[in-house]
N, C-alpha and C positions, 0 to 999 in steps of 0.2 A: 164675371172674367176666370180663365183658369189657371191653378196654380201651374207656378213657373216651376221647370226642371228641373231637378236637384234638391227641390224642398224637402221630399221626406227625409233624406242623410240630414240636412241642416236641423230638423226640428228634431234631431235625434239626441241631441246631449241633455242631462240631467245635471243639477247641481251635487257635488259631494254634502255625502249625507253627514260630512261634519259639522256644518253650518244650516242647522233644522231650518232656522228665519230663512238663507237664501230659499233652501229647498221649498220651502211653503211660496216663497215672491216668485218662483219660476214656474208654480203650478199655478199660482194666481194669473200670472201674466204669459202663459205658453202661446206659443204663434202656431194654433192649430191650423191647418188648411183653411178652416171655415171662417177662422180669424184673420188670417193671411188675404183669403180671397174678399172678404168685406172690406178691408183695410185698402186693397189695390183698386176697388171701385172707385176709392177717394180721386185718385188720376183724374178721374172724367171732370171733376169740380174744381182742380186746379187752373188758375188765372194763368199761370208761368210755369214750364214746362221747359225748365232749360237742360242742355246737354251734360250731363256729368260725364268727366273722363277720370276714370279709374288708374292712378299710377303704380304700380306695380314694378320695381327694379328687382331683380333677380341673379342671386350668387350663389349655386350650388347649393340650395335646400336639400333636403328629404323629397326626393319626388312625391312620396305618397301625400304631404301636406301640402307642398306647392299645388297637386293638382285638385285639393279640397278648397285651397286658398281662392283658384281659379274659377272650380263650379258656385263657389259661396257668391261671386257675383254673376255667373249665368243665373242662379236662383233668384236673383233679385224683384220684387215686386214692382218697383219702380221700370217702364220699359225704355226711357231715353239716355242710354249711357253708351260708353266706349271703354274700351280696356286697351290702355298703354303699357304695353310691355318692353321691358328692356333689360338683355341679357349680357349681365354687366361679365362678358369675358367668359362665363360658366366652363370648369372644364369636365363634366360632368355630360358623358354623351346622351346619356339617358335624360337630363334635363333638356339638352339641346333640342331633341327628338321631341318631346311632352312639347315644346313649346312652339316647336313647328308646327305639329300637328294641330294642336288648338288654337293658332292663327289662322291656318290653314283653311279649317274649317267653318270660320266665323268670317269671311270678308266683310269689311264694312263694318263691322261692329268691334274686331279685336286688330291691334296693327301690332309687330312685332321689329324691334331694332337690336342688332347682336352689336357688341362693341367690340373691338380688337384685343385689347388689355382694360383690366379692370379701372374703374375710374371711383369706386367705393361709394355707398349710398349716396353721397352727394350727388356725386357726377351721375352717376344712374340714375339718380330720380330727376336731374334737369334734363337729362337725353328723354327721358319719358313726357315731362312737359312742354319740349319742343314738339312732339306727337301731337298733342292734346290740340283736339277742335273744340272743346266743350266752355260754355262760358266758367263751370268751376270746376276745379281738381279736386279728387277725394284720393286719400292717400293710403294704400296698402302694403303693408309687407308681406314678403312672401310665404310666412308660415303661418299667418294668421288667417279670419274668415270675418266675413260681413255676416250680419243675420240676414234674414230674406226681407226685411221692412226696412235694412238700414237708410238706403236712398232714397226711398219714397216718406221717409220720417223727416231726410233732411230735406227735400224739397219742399214739405208739407211748411216746413219754417223757413221758405225764403217766398211763403206767399205773403209774409209781413212787410208794411211798411213802413218806415225806408226799408229797403231791400239790403239783408245783411251780405256783409264781406265774410265771414268768419262763422261756419259752425262746428260746434263739436257735441260729442254725445258722451254718456257713460259708457262704462264697458268691463268685463270681468275677463279670468283668467282660466283657459283650458289646459289642464291638466296632463299629464302622460297616461292617464287613466281614461282620456274623454271626458271629465267631469268638470265641469262648471266652479270655480271658486273665486273667491276676494273679490268681489262684488265691488266696483269704484264708482257709488252714486256722486255726483259735482255740483259745484255748486254754480248758478250762473255766473257770469262775467265777472267776474275776481281779479281784478289788478295786482295789489298786492301777492295775493296769491302765487301769480305767475310769475312774479320776483322771487320767488321762494323756491317753486320748482315747477314741472312742464306739466301743470295739472289737466291741460287739454286731453294728454293722453292720447289714444291711437286714432279715434275715427275724426280726420279735420279735413274739411271740406273750403276751399279759400278760393275767392273770386279769382280765375285765372289772370286778368289784366293786372292785378294789385299784384300775385306771386312773380310774374314775369317783371314787371317796376322794379320789384328789388333784386333780380336775378338771379331769384330760386335759392337753393341753397347753396350755402357758402363750404370751399372745401377747408380744411383745418379744425372744423369741429365736428370731429368723428364721435358716433354717439349722443351728441346732441344736436346736432345741425338741425332740428325739427325744430327743439327748442329755441335755438339761435334767429331761425325762421319766424316762429310765433312771436317774440320779440321784437322782431322790425315790424311786421304786420300788424302788431296794434299800435304801435306810433302814428300810422298813417290811418287808422281807422277806431271807432267807437261800436262800429255797425256788426257787434258781437253776439251770436245766438248761441243758446246750450239744449240743446235736446236733451231733458232728462228720462232717457229710455238706455238701455242694454243694447246697441246698435253694433258691438263690434266685440269677437275674441282674441282676445291676445293669448298666442301657442305656446305653453313650454316646451321647449324644444333643448336636447343638450348644447349648454355653450351661450344660451340666450339671457338675456337680460330680464326674461319673465322667469325663468329658472334660479338666478342670482345675479341681481345687480353687479354684482362684483367682478362678474364675467367680463366686464367689458371696461374696467377702472379708468381709461381714458377718456369716457365719457363723462366723468367729476368734473377732470380739469374743462372738458370741453363745454360742459356746464357753466361752470363759475366764472371761464371768460366770455360766454354769451352774457350772463348777467352784469359783470364787470361794463364791458361794450353798450350794454345797453345804457347804465347810470350813467357812461360817459357822454352818449349820444342826449340824454336826457339831461345834462348839465346836473345830477345830481352830485353833490361831493360825498361819496362812500365808497369802502372796498367792500366788494363781495367774496366771500370765504365760505366754505364748508365748513358748518361746526362740527364739534367733536362727536357729540352723538350721531349725527348724520356719518361721518368716516367710520366711526363701529360699526353701525348699522347698513354701511356700503349702500346707500340710499344716495342719489341726486339731489339731495336739499341743501338750499342756501341761507345766506345770515347777509346782511348789508350790516358793515361796521361807520356809520354817520361820523364825517368830520364836521368840523366848524361847529359845534353845537355847544361848544363849552361856554362861550360868551352869550350867549341868547338868554336874554332877561325874560324871568318867568317868574309868576307871581302863585304860590300855594296858598288854597283857601280853605281851611278848614272851619267850618260849622262845629260848634261844639254845645254841651248844657252841661255843667258841674262836672261829674267822673273825671275829676285831676288826673288819677291814675292813668286815663286811656289816653287823654291830649299829652301830659308829660311824656309817657311811653313814646306818644308817636313824634313827638319834636325832637325827643333825644334822637330817633333811629336817623330822621333828615340831615339832624346836624352832624350826627358821627357816622355815617354811612353812605353821604349823598357825596359822589365824586364833582357834580356840578357846582360851581360858583356862584354863578349868577342869577341867584334865587331869591327870593323875600317871601316871607309867611303874612300871610292875614287869616287872622283868626275872628271868626264870627260867634259871639259870645250869645248865645239865645238864651236872654234872662238867666243867667246863674244863681243859684241862692247860695251854695254853699262857698262859707266864708274861707275855707283853705283855698277853694277855686278863684273867689274874688281877688285874695290874696295876691295868689301866684300871676293872675294876668295884669296886676297891677303895676309889679315889677318885671314881667313879660320883656324880654328885648323886642319882641316882633311886633306888628301893629295889632291892635285890636278894636273889634265893632262892637259897639252894643245893638242887638236886634232886640226890638221891645213889639212884641205882638198878641199883648194880654194873655200870655200863657196858654196861646194856640200855638200847637207846633205847625211851623212851614217849612219845611226844606227850601222849597221851592223859590220861596222869597227870600231867604235865607241866600241861597246861591246867586239870587239876581242883583242884590245887594251888595255882594261881595264883589263879581265880577263889572257891576259900576265904579266902583272904588277901587280897583285893581289898576296900577300903575305901567302896566306891564301888555304889549298885546296877546302873550301867550300866557295861560294860565293855566292852572291844574284842580280839580275838584279832588280833594282828598278827606274821609272820613276820619273821624278822629279815633276811631278803632283802628288803623293802620299802621303797619309799622315796615319799615324800607328794608330791603335784603340784598338787593344788589345794587351795587354802587354807583352804576350804569341808570339807573332808571329813568333818571330825568331828560339824559342825552337820547336815549332809547324812544321817549316818545316825542321828544322835540325831531327829532331825527324824521320820523315819519308824519309828525304835524306839519314840518315845512313844504311838504310834495304838495306839489299844484292840484288843487280839488280834494285835497283830506280837508274834512272839517273837525273830525273828531279821534282821538286814539285812548285807546284801553290797555290796560295793565292783564299780567297775569295777576290775581290773586289767591292764594294758599291761606285753608284753616293753620293754627298753632299746629297741628300733628301733621301737617305736609300733604293734608288731600284737598284737590282743585274747590277752590270756592265760586273761583269766575275765570274763563276764558273766552269770553264773548258770549252776546244774548240771543237767543230764538225765540223768534215767535213763533206761537201754534202748539208749543211742547209745554207740559203741566197744565193744559187750558188758557194759558194765556201767554207765557213767557218764561224761559229754564235758561238757566246759564249751562252753557257748553262743560260736558263731562263731570260736572256736580256730581256729587263729591268723593270721584275718581281719584286714588292716589296719585300725586303726581312723580312721575318715573320715565326717564329716558331709556330705560333698559326693556321696556314692553310697551312699545307704541301704542299709542291707541288709532284710533281710524283715522288714516290719510297722515297720520303725525299732525294733525290740526292743532292741538295743544303746546305744540315746539313749534310753530312756522308764524311769521304774520300774514294775516291774512284777512278780509273783511267780513264784517258782518251788518247787519241793520242797525246794530245798537252796541253800547258797550255800558257798562255801571259807572256810576258816577260815584261811587268808592274811593274809585282813580282814576282819573279822564282828564286827558288835555286838551284842548279848544283853543279858538282864536277871536277877540274881542270881535273882530269884523265878522266875522260865522253865527256868534251869539247874535249879536243885533241883527245881523241878517234876518234871521229867524226869530227874532221876539223873544229871546232868552227862554228860560224853564216858563212853562207854563203854571203860575201861582192862583190862579183860581180854580182850575179842575183837578188838580195832580199835588195838592199840598205835600203828600207823604211819600206814594208809593208811586211809580213808574213815571215819575217827571224826567229820568235822564233818558230813558227808552222812548218817549216821548218827542223831548229834544232832538235825539239822534234823528229819528224817522221825520222829522222835519227839516234836519239836516238835508238827509235824501232828496226829499222833494226839492229843496233848492238846489240841488245839483251837485252836493258834497259826498264823500266816499267817508264812511269809518272804518277805525282799523283796529284790530286785535294784535297788539305787540306782546309775545310771551318772552322776551328778554329785556322787559319793563316788570322786575318781580318783587311783589311786598306780601306780607301778611294782613289777612284784613280778619279781624275778630267780629265775623257777621250779627249784627244786632245787639251786640253788647252794648250801645251806647242809646237802642232804642227798641221797642219792641218788635214785631214784626205782622201786626194784625194788618188785615186787609180790607180796605173800605170798599162796600159795594157800590158806591156812585163811581169812585176810580176804576171800578172794573167795567162797569158801562159805558164808561166814558172812551174807555180805550178801546170797548170790543164795537161802539158806535162809529170812532175815528179811524180805527186803524184796522178794521175788518178783514181788508184786502190782505193787507199783510199778515194776518193772524191765518188768514187761509191759507197763505203760499208764501214762505220765507224766500225769498230767493237765493239764501246761503246758507239755507238746509234742504234737500233732497226731498220731494214728495215721496220718493219710495223707501224713508226712513223711519221709524217709529216716533210719534210725537206723544210718547202715553211717559219718556223721559228725554234726556239730552244726550243719550249717548252713541248717539249715529248708528244705532242698529237698524236693520234691513228690517221694514213693516211686512212682517209676514201673517199677521192677524186681519180679516179683512173687515174684521167689526171694531178695530181701533179707531178712537174718535178722537179727534182734534179737540173738543170742549167738554171733555169727561168731567173736568172740573167744573168751568161755566157755563155749561147747557142755558142756564135759565136766562144768560146777558146775551143767548143768538141773535 
């Protein structure tokens, strides 16, 4: 198959030198003419070859970047597309002439409609939607570009059964110097992250009939109309597919949000209203707001302040053994700093011997259960005992070396724990010096598992990758050092595995079994505690437990859906994987 016209220019972009990992990544993943020609041959193998209608609303862009946007569609390796262009009452004669010439030279391939008065991006996009004949619609801004393989990779994803209704991809940013920067390597479908911000990004491909059934984009959500549409779409379908490839270049132009999100401040309120209306439609008692760090950074990130959580009974289960100073500090922090009042503590005493500890437990106002196991440490068995004896549906597993920071920590966890389909909720845990100890668990890093952003210092002044440490989002697992769950879910998966995972990874294994039973796991950074990790016990790794995890969960170790395969597995810093020799199993090769 011949290389499509316009491909030479489309392949000419290079990554900015200030990000050497991304420079290396772009070289490793370069779409050379040979690579693209080989990819194009895949079209003949597709069972499904739907027509894709590319919607382009146009309102007085720079003629040069508009021409590049249109030619990026011409350069597509996938041949079954049409371009639906709407001139949103452009005032520049050069733009009008360019659009007419472009459409005039592509009869049957490109259609053009001119509006007499501007209807803004929502109205213009809906006008383009009316022109669409394709089974799917793709969205392209008038100053951005598709990569030459964009539609081909999307259609490759449409070969799956059941047929996806929503497909989104990764993207990066084209700077004024025409250099690629700020790659956004996204997780697979992440429902709670979509309530935090519009993480789908720019290349969104939706089933046309579904978009039309929803009435397209809604007016009144200027700057966030695509976010509002995405939130409404995912309420109609869970057939959502992510393509972990850069298929879209978001261009920085003067006055654009790519240049500075603060250029369109109305978009923040529009986004907040989109989230609020989603909560209202879904019957979730909560108020959406833009948190202070997002206001300072001028980014469209949102937080849910849950309502009606204070009266929800919850049992805090705390396994302990001696180390009275840890247990006392833990309980005092709960008693003195927790705003939620419908809680009760259940202490699981693992054969304490220290007289001071035994005396303290004998007069402790909280329930104490004695766990006898012949001196053999079995954390999973302690958890199972505690949950069986808990008198409430909701319970929190809490290490005895944890201390409360945020007064609303329990309400934050209960809020997400009450959402339909959520089986586990984790907190953000900090070391005593303010560094991050836990912000979600990633499989495949550090040989088997790693905590996100550990041990980066927790700060909102320099936001880490995609602000992930500061927004609610899904992970495969969270730490039982502070984890909320429900008895119903716990019993459905058989509790903690106290046979194969007595010491380590039992919380990860529990979360993975929750996922396999259809539950979601959520990390909520607004539930904030200190965790003096391994103060109460050592941190040795049992080879038999490593073998079990590698055998049972190898598919998730190979590919964590919430951590991009384009990111490094040598640590949990969300660094671009620029080194082709990087090995997911560099710690535990012998257990592969």
